[in-house]
Structures are given as structure tokens and as C-alpha cells.
C-alpha positions as YAML, in Angstrom:
chain: A
units: angstrom
residues:
- id: 1
  name: MET
  ca: [-48.60, 13.13, -43.76]
- id: 2
  name: LEU
  ca: [-46.92, 11.37, -40.81]
- id: 3
  name: LYS
  ca: [-50.07, 9.89, -39.31]
- id: 4
  name: GLY
  ca: [-49.34, 6.58, -37.60]
- id: 5
  name: THR
  ca: [-45.58, 7.10, -37.36]
- id: 6
  name: ALA
  ca: [-43.51, 6.97, -34.18]
- id: 7
  name: ALA
  ca: [-40.74, 9.54, -33.74]
- id: 8
  name: VAL
  ca: [-37.97, 10.32, -31.25]
- id: 9
  name: VAL
  ca: [-36.44, 13.81, -31.11]
- id: 10
  name: THR
  ca: [-33.48, 14.52, -28.84]
- id: 11
  name: GLY
  ca: [-33.24, 17.91, -27.16]
- id: 12
  name: GLY
  ca: [-36.85, 18.83, -27.92]
- id: 13
  name: SER
  ca: [-37.72, 21.35, -25.23]
- id: 14
  name: ARG
  ca: [-36.44, 24.56, -26.80]
- id: 15
  name: GLY
  ca: [-35.12, 26.23, -29.93]
- id: 16
  name: ILE
  ca: [-34.76, 24.13, -33.06]
- id: 17
  name: GLY
  ca: [-35.66, 20.93, -31.20]
- id: 18
  name: ARG
  ca: [-38.95, 22.34, -29.98]
- id: 19
  name: ALA
  ca: [-39.83, 23.51, -33.49]
- id: 20
  name: ILE
  ca: [-39.10, 20.02, -34.83]
- id: 21
  name: VAL
  ca: [-41.28, 18.37, -32.18]
- id: 22
  name: GLU
  ca: [-44.17, 20.74, -32.87]
- id: 23
  name: ARG
  ca: [-43.90, 20.31, -36.64]
- id: 24
  name: LEU
  ca: [-43.76, 16.51, -36.55]
- id: 25
  name: CYS
  ca: [-46.72, 16.39, -34.18]
- id: 26
  name: ARG
  ca: [-48.63, 18.77, -36.44]
- id: 27
  name: ASP
  ca: [-47.95, 16.40, -39.33]
- id: 28
  name: GLY
  ca: [-49.45, 13.53, -37.36]
- id: 29
  name: ALA
  ca: [-46.48, 11.75, -35.77]
- id: 30
  name: ASP
  ca: [-46.56, 10.43, -32.21]
- id: 31
  name: VAL
  ca: [-43.43, 12.01, -30.71]
- id: 32
  name: VAL
  ca: [-41.24, 11.34, -27.69]
- id: 33
  name: PHE
  ca: [-38.56, 13.89, -26.90]
- id: 34
  name: ASN
  ca: [-35.97, 14.18, -24.17]
- id: 35
  name: TYR
  ca: [-34.74, 17.15, -22.20]
- id: 36
  name: ALA
  ca: [-32.01, 17.50, -19.60]
- id: 37
  name: THR
  ca: [-32.81, 20.40, -17.26]
- id: 38
  name: SER
  ca: [-35.99, 22.44, -17.53]
- id: 39
  name: ASP
  ca: [-39.20, 20.69, -16.52]
- id: 40
  name: GLU
  ca: [-41.08, 23.92, -17.21]
- id: 41
  name: ALA
  ca: [-39.84, 24.22, -20.80]
- id: 42
  name: ALA
  ca: [-40.67, 20.59, -21.54]
- id: 43
  name: ALA
  ca: [-44.12, 20.91, -19.99]
- id: 44
  name: GLU
  ca: [-44.82, 23.97, -22.15]
- id: 45
  name: VAL
  ca: [-44.01, 22.01, -25.32]
- id: 46
  name: VAL
  ca: [-46.36, 19.22, -24.23]
- id: 47
  name: ARG
  ca: [-49.10, 21.74, -23.42]
- id: 48
  name: VAL
  ca: [-48.83, 23.47, -26.80]
- id: 49
  name: VAL
  ca: [-48.78, 20.22, -28.76]
- id: 50
  name: GLU
  ca: [-51.67, 18.64, -26.91]
- id: 51
  name: ALA
  ca: [-53.74, 21.82, -27.19]
- id: 52
  name: ALA
  ca: [-53.36, 21.50, -30.95]
- id: 53
  name: GLY
  ca: [-54.46, 17.86, -30.89]
- id: 54
  name: GLY
  ca: [-51.02, 16.30, -31.17]
- id: 55
  name: LYS
  ca: [-49.52, 13.34, -29.32]
- id: 56
  name: VAL
  ca: [-46.26, 13.91, -27.45]
- id: 57
  name: ARG
  ca: [-44.39, 12.73, -24.38]
- id: 58
  name: ALA
  ca: [-41.40, 14.36, -22.66]
- id: 59
  name: LEU
  ca: [-38.72, 12.28, -20.92]
- id: 60
  name: ARG
  ca: [-36.12, 13.80, -18.63]
- id: 61
  name: VAL
  ca: [-33.00, 11.97, -19.77]
- id: 62
  name: ASP
  ca: [-29.52, 13.50, -19.68]
- id: 63
  name: LEU
  ca: [-27.51, 12.39, -22.71]
- id: 64
  name: LYS
  ca: [-24.28, 13.18, -20.86]
- id: 65
  name: GLU
  ca: [-24.90, 10.11, -18.72]
- id: 66
  name: PRO
  ca: [-23.26, 6.93, -20.08]
- id: 67
  name: ASP
  ca: [-26.56, 5.06, -20.34]
- id: 68
  name: GLY
  ca: [-28.67, 8.11, -21.22]
- id: 69
  name: PRO
  ca: [-29.06, 7.50, -24.98]
- id: 70
  name: GLU
  ca: [-30.01, 3.84, -24.58]
- id: 71
  name: GLN
  ca: [-32.33, 4.69, -21.69]
- id: 72
  name: LEU
  ca: [-34.10, 7.23, -23.89]
- id: 73
  name: MET
  ca: [-34.44, 4.92, -26.86]
- id: 74
  name: GLU
  ca: [-35.70, 1.98, -24.82]
- id: 75
  name: ALA
  ca: [-38.26, 4.11, -22.97]
- id: 76
  name: ALA
  ca: [-39.41, 5.80, -26.17]
- id: 77
  name: GLU
  ca: [-39.75, 2.53, -28.05]
- id: 78
  name: ALA
  ca: [-41.77, 1.03, -25.20]
- id: 79
  name: HIS
  ca: [-44.10, 4.04, -25.19]
- id: 80
  name: LEU
  ca: [-44.43, 4.32, -28.96]
- id: 81
  name: GLY
  ca: [-44.62, 0.62, -29.74]
- id: 82
  name: GLY
  ca: [-41.98, 0.93, -32.45]
- id: 83
  name: LEU
  ca: [-39.79, 3.46, -34.22]
- id: 84
  name: ASP
  ca: [-40.09, 5.12, -37.63]
- id: 85
  name: ILE
  ca: [-38.28, 8.45, -37.21]
- id: 86
  name: LEU
  ca: [-35.21, 9.55, -35.24]
- id: 87
  name: VAL
  ca: [-34.07, 13.16, -35.16]
- id: 88
  name: ASN
  ca: [-30.81, 13.78, -33.31]
- id: 89
  name: ASN
  ca: [-30.96, 17.44, -32.36]
- id: 90
  name: ALA
  ca: [-29.52, 17.63, -28.83]
- id: 91
  name: ALA
  ca: [-26.21, 19.43, -28.62]
- id: 92
  name: MET
  ca: [-23.93, 20.90, -25.98]
- id: 93
  name: SER
  ca: [-22.29, 24.24, -26.53]
- id: 94
  name: PHE
  ca: [-19.46, 25.78, -24.53]
- id: 95
  name: THR
  ca: [-17.62, 29.03, -24.09]
- id: 96
  name: PRO
  ca: [-15.31, 29.37, -27.11]
- id: 97
  name: ALA
  ca: [-11.62, 29.18, -26.34]
- id: 98
  name: PRO
  ca: [-8.41, 28.78, -28.35]
- id: 99
  name: LEU
  ca: [-7.34, 25.21, -28.90]
- id: 100
  name: ALA
  ca: [-4.27, 25.76, -26.72]
- id: 101
  name: HIS
  ca: [-6.51, 26.67, -23.79]
- id: 102
  name: THR
  ca: [-9.36, 24.20, -24.23]
- id: 103
  name: ASP
  ca: [-9.53, 21.66, -21.43]
- id: 104
  name: ALA
  ca: [-9.70, 17.99, -22.36]
- id: 105
  name: GLU
  ca: [-12.71, 17.69, -20.05]
- id: 106
  name: VAL
  ca: [-14.59, 20.22, -22.20]
- id: 107
  name: PHE
  ca: [-13.73, 18.27, -25.33]
- id: 108
  name: ASP
  ca: [-14.92, 15.03, -23.72]
- id: 109
  name: SER
  ca: [-18.22, 16.56, -22.57]
- id: 110
  name: VAL
  ca: [-19.02, 18.10, -25.94]
- id: 111
  name: MET
  ca: [-18.16, 14.91, -27.81]
- id: 112
  name: THR
  ca: [-20.24, 12.84, -25.37]
- id: 113
  name: VAL
  ca: [-23.43, 14.79, -26.00]
- id: 114
  name: ASN
  ca: [-22.93, 15.86, -29.59]
- id: 115
  name: ALA
  ca: [-21.36, 12.73, -31.10]
- id: 116
  name: ARG
  ca: [-21.43, 9.74, -28.74]
- id: 117
  name: SER
  ca: [-25.14, 10.11, -28.04]
- id: 118
  name: VAL
  ca: [-25.85, 10.27, -31.77]
- id: 119
  name: PHE
  ca: [-23.84, 7.11, -32.34]
- id: 120
  name: LEU
  ca: [-25.76, 5.29, -29.60]
- id: 121
  name: THR
  ca: [-29.23, 6.42, -30.65]
- id: 122
  name: MET
  ca: [-28.48, 5.54, -34.27]
- id: 123
  name: ARG
  ca: [-27.10, 2.16, -33.23]
- id: 124
  name: HIS
  ca: [-30.34, 1.45, -31.39]
- id: 125
  name: ALA
  ca: [-32.38, 2.66, -34.35]
- id: 126
  name: ALA
  ca: [-30.38, 0.45, -36.73]
- id: 127
  name: ARG
  ca: [-31.49, -2.54, -34.68]
- id: 128
  name: VAL
  ca: [-35.18, -1.73, -34.17]
- id: 129
  name: MET
  ca: [-36.36, 0.87, -36.68]
- id: 130
  name: ARG
  ca: [-39.06, -0.33, -39.03]
- id: 131
  name: ASP
  ca: [-38.25, -0.55, -42.74]
- id: 132
  name: ASN
  ca: [-38.60, 2.70, -44.71]
- id: 133
  name: GLY
  ca: [-37.79, 4.73, -41.60]
- id: 134
  name: ARG
  ca: [-36.06, 8.09, -41.42]
- id: 135
  name: ILE
  ca: [-33.03, 9.36, -39.48]
- id: 136
  name: VAL
  ca: [-32.02, 13.03, -39.48]
- id: 137
  name: ASN
  ca: [-28.99, 14.36, -37.63]
- id: 138
  name: ILE
  ca: [-28.66, 18.07, -36.92]
- id: 139
  name: SER
  ca: [-25.16, 19.37, -37.62]
- id: 140
  name: SER
  ca: [-23.99, 22.95, -38.16]
- id: 141
  name: LEU
  ca: [-22.70, 25.33, -40.78]
- id: 142
  name: ASN
  ca: [-19.57, 25.44, -38.60]
- id: 143
  name: THR
  ca: [-18.26, 22.29, -40.26]
- id: 144
  name: LEU
  ca: [-18.12, 24.22, -43.54]
- id: 145
  name: ARG
  ca: [-17.25, 27.60, -42.05]
- id: 146
  name: PRO
  ca: [-15.33, 26.81, -38.85]
- id: 147
  name: ALA
  ca: [-14.61, 29.67, -36.49]
- id: 148
  name: ALA
  ca: [-11.69, 30.09, -34.12]
- id: 149
  name: GLY
  ca: [-12.34, 28.81, -30.62]
- id: 150
  name: ILE
  ca: [-14.88, 26.07, -31.37]
- id: 151
  name: ALA
  ca: [-12.67, 23.05, -32.02]
- id: 152
  name: PRO
  ca: [-14.65, 20.57, -29.84]
- id: 153
  name: TYR
  ca: [-18.00, 21.68, -31.26]
- id: 154
  name: ALA
  ca: [-16.86, 21.59, -34.88]
- id: 155
  name: ALA
  ca: [-15.22, 18.20, -34.35]
- id: 156
  name: SER
  ca: [-18.38, 16.76, -32.82]
- id: 157
  name: LYS
  ca: [-20.55, 17.98, -35.66]
- id: 158
  name: GLY
  ca: [-18.08, 16.66, -38.23]
- id: 159
  name: ALA
  ca: [-18.36, 13.26, -36.57]
- id: 160
  name: ILE
  ca: [-22.16, 13.39, -36.93]
- id: 161
  name: GLU
  ca: [-21.85, 14.04, -40.65]
- id: 162
  name: GLN
  ca: [-19.63, 10.99, -41.11]
- id: 163
  name: LEU
  ca: [-22.00, 8.81, -39.06]
- id: 164
  name: THR
  ca: [-24.75, 9.94, -41.41]
- id: 165
  name: SER
  ca: [-22.79, 8.93, -44.49]
- id: 166
  name: VAL
  ca: [-21.96, 5.47, -43.18]
- id: 167
  name: ALA
  ca: [-25.44, 4.75, -41.83]
- id: 168
  name: ALA
  ca: [-27.08, 5.80, -45.10]
- id: 169
  name: ARG
  ca: [-25.15, 3.08, -46.89]
- id: 170
  name: GLU
  ca: [-25.76, 0.44, -44.24]
- id: 171
  name: LEU
  ca: [-29.48, 1.07, -43.80]
- id: 172
  name: GLY
  ca: [-30.41, 1.90, -47.38]
- id: 173
  name: PRO
  ca: [-31.23, -1.71, -48.30]
- id: 174
  name: ARG
  ca: [-34.06, -1.54, -45.76]
- id: 175
  name: GLY
  ca: [-35.45, 1.64, -47.27]
- id: 176
  name: ILE
  ca: [-34.24, 3.73, -44.34]
- id: 177
  name: THR
  ca: [-32.93, 7.16, -45.29]
- id: 178
  name: VAL
  ca: [-30.28, 8.93, -43.21]
- id: 179
  name: ASN
  ca: [-29.51, 12.61, -43.72]
- id: 180
  name: THR
  ca: [-27.91, 15.60, -42.05]
- id: 181
  name: VAL
  ca: [-29.40, 19.07, -41.76]
- id: 182
  name: SER
  ca: [-26.90, 21.85, -41.07]
- id: 183
  name: PRO
  ca: [-28.51, 25.09, -39.87]
- id: 184
  name: GLY
  ca: [-26.81, 28.43, -40.19]
- id: 185
  name: ALA
  ca: [-27.28, 31.23, -37.67]
- id: 186
  name: THR
  ca: [-30.69, 30.51, -36.16]
- id: 187
  name: ASP
  ca: [-32.66, 32.85, -33.92]
- id: 188
  name: THR
  ca: [-32.53, 30.97, -30.61]
- id: 189
  name: GLU
  ca: [-31.71, 31.80, -27.01]
- id: 190
  name: LEU
  ca: [-28.41, 29.99, -27.43]
- id: 191
  name: LEU
  ca: [-27.39, 32.11, -30.39]
- id: 192
  name: HIS
  ca: [-28.18, 35.36, -28.64]
- id: 193
  name: GLY
  ca: [-26.53, 34.19, -25.44]
- id: 194
  name: THR
  ca: [-23.21, 33.45, -27.12]
- id: 195
  name: ASN
  ca: [-22.98, 36.27, -29.67]
- id: 196
  name: PRO
  ca: [-23.07, 40.06, -29.30]
- id: 197
  name: PRO
  ca: [-25.68, 41.93, -31.36]
- id: 198
  name: GLN
  ca: [-23.08, 43.41, -33.70]
- id: 199
  name: ALA
  ca: [-21.82, 39.93, -34.59]
- id: 200
  name: LEU
  ca: [-25.34, 38.75, -35.41]
- id: 201
  name: GLN
  ca: [-25.96, 41.82, -37.53]
- id: 202
  name: ALA
  ca: [-22.79, 41.03, -39.46]
- id: 203
  name: VAL
  ca: [-24.06, 37.50, -40.11]
- id: 204
  name: VAL
  ca: [-27.36, 38.87, -41.36]
- id: 205
  name: GLY
  ca: [-25.43, 41.11, -43.73]
- id: 206
  name: MET
  ca: [-23.58, 38.12, -45.18]
- id: 207
  name: THR
  ca: [-26.71, 36.01, -45.62]
- id: 208
  name: PRO
  ca: [-28.29, 36.29, -49.09]
- id: 209
  name: LEU
  ca: [-31.82, 36.10, -47.68]
- id: 210
  name: GLY
  ca: [-31.00, 38.94, -45.30]
- id: 211
  name: ARG
  ca: [-32.15, 37.59, -41.93]
- id: 212
  name: LEU
  ca: [-31.43, 35.07, -39.21]
- id: 213
  name: GLY
  ca: [-32.98, 31.67, -39.63]
- id: 214
  name: GLN
  ca: [-35.97, 30.76, -37.50]
- id: 215
  name: PRO
  ca: [-36.31, 27.40, -35.75]
- id: 216
  name: ALA
  ca: [-39.34, 26.67, -37.92]
- id: 217
  name: ASP
  ca: [-37.18, 27.10, -41.05]
- id: 218
  name: VAL
  ca: [-35.03, 24.18, -39.91]
- id: 219
  name: ALA
  ca: [-38.01, 22.14, -38.71]
- id: 220
  name: ASP
  ca: [-39.60, 22.43, -42.15]
- id: 221
  name: VAL
  ca: [-36.49, 20.95, -43.77]
- id: 222
  name: VAL
  ca: [-36.54, 18.08, -41.29]
- id: 223
  name: ALA
  ca: [-40.24, 17.52, -41.95]
- id: 224
  name: PHE
  ca: [-39.54, 17.29, -45.68]
- id: 225
  name: LEU
  ca: [-36.82, 14.69, -45.16]
- id: 226
  name: VAL
  ca: [-38.87, 12.48, -42.83]
- id: 227
  name: GLY
  ca: [-42.02, 12.78, -44.93]
- id: 228
  name: PRO
  ca: [-42.97, 10.90, -48.10]
- id: 229
  name: ASP
  ca: [-41.50, 13.57, -50.38]
- id: 230
  name: GLY
  ca: [-38.02, 12.92, -48.95]
- id: 231
  name: ARG
  ca: [-37.99, 9.22, -49.82]
- id: 232
  name: TRP
  ca: [-35.29, 9.52, -52.52]
- id: 233
  name: ILE
  ca: [-32.84, 11.63, -50.52]
- id: 234
  name: SER
  ca: [-30.27, 9.85, -48.36]
- id: 235
  name: GLY
  ca: [-26.68, 10.35, -47.30]
- id: 236
  name: GLN
  ca: [-26.98, 14.10, -47.89]
- id: 237
  name: ASN
  ca: [-26.18, 17.21, -45.89]
- id: 238
  name: LEU
  ca: [-28.85, 19.86, -46.48]
- id: 239
  name: ARG
  ca: [-27.58, 23.27, -45.41]
- id: 240
  name: ALA
  ca: [-30.51, 25.30, -44.07]
- id: 241
  name: THR
  ca: [-28.63, 28.58, -44.00]
- id: 242
  name: GLY
  ca: [-30.51, 31.13, -46.07]
- id: 243
  name: GLY
  ca: [-27.74, 30.94, -48.64]
- id: 244
  name: LEU
  ca: [-24.83, 31.50, -46.24]
- id: 245
  name: GLY
  ca: [-21.93, 29.16, -46.78]
...
């Protein structure tokens, strides 16, 4: 379905990002993904994909660095020989805190990774992506259902959604679609590391489908949007939440 396409996925070594990388490779795309810290996690993704016959390359690029996003895009484009798909998944979380006690440095760091990097990778894609390409930005249900203590995170994801809306209008004449996917509570290490079990059980109880999302659930939505069946969808925010929200 994606045979012959070139894709970049940010934050592809674990959780939702890893599931997206594996799904796009399974569909035939040649994928480059970045990671910031764990060589072991990135190597495991490469091993799994290549064992299944896929084509993937991992680049250690920290998107917190000022030139990180451009460095990633330039290196990926050189390796891939072009660009058809961009999935902005990388995100920085932080320990929730009331607005009155949130340091400006925390706000700056979260916005740098979650919003600035998306702006820069999309800017690069707008210049070099082949016609009829696909851009998907991963947001969060928290922009619809904001919780106390997550002001920087919610603000960064809201910025992504607006970038999506603008880019969809600018790039549409070239056949490029730009969409947002907003996961709900998804069963990842990050979710379990920042929420007590009783809180997660409460979320499950509020979710019509009665479970936490799985990374593959989100990856499947992304695969739909970047594949041929998603050609008529652009400027949208698809909420992959199991009915929550």
C-alpha cells in the first residue's frame, strides 16, 4: 500500500511512535525515525522491522537542540532520496504542576520539542515534499479535555492543531494532506509512569469501548491517513480515543 514511499517519523523508538514506524514499514514504506536517548530501544525497533523484511533507519537526533529538526530532515531526505510522508509524534512530557508553580524553563522546553520541532519539520516538508504527500501530527485528547497541571503540554498540542489547519490550506493545492491524530489514554510506559493505577481504571470506566488504547490502535489511524484511502481527508483532527471525549 505504501510501497516506494519515503517516510519520516519523529520519536519512533517506543510507544505510539514505535507502533507507527512498524506499521508504515509493514505497509511498504522506507522509514527514517529519530530518537533522543536510548540506543537499545532504537536498535530493537530496527531489528524487529528488518526481521519482518522492512526498511528502516534510526537517527539519534535530539529535537530539543536548536538545529535538531532541520538536522533530522536533511539527513532523512538524503538517505531516503525524497519525502512523501511526515509523522510528527515526538513529544516531551513533564511532572504536572499548577500554573502558578510551573517554571518558565519547563514551558520553554515543552514548547521546543512539542511545537517548535513540528513547525520546523513541517516547514522543511513544505519545501521538499513530493506532490500528493501526507503529513500527520500527533496531538492529544488533552486539548479537548484539559486537566489541571498540564498547561505547557496542552498549549503545545493546541499549537500543533493550528499548524495542521494552516498547512492543510497552504499545501492542499499540491495534493498534500495534513491532519492531526489525537490519542486518548494509550497503554504506554509514559502513561503508566505518570498515572496511578486507580486513575487509569477510572479512565477505562469512562471510555465507551471499555479499555485503554493500544499504540497499534493509533498507528492504524495514521496508516489510514497516509495511505491511498485517506486521500480526501485533510485539515482534520481524528480523535483516536475509544469514544472518550
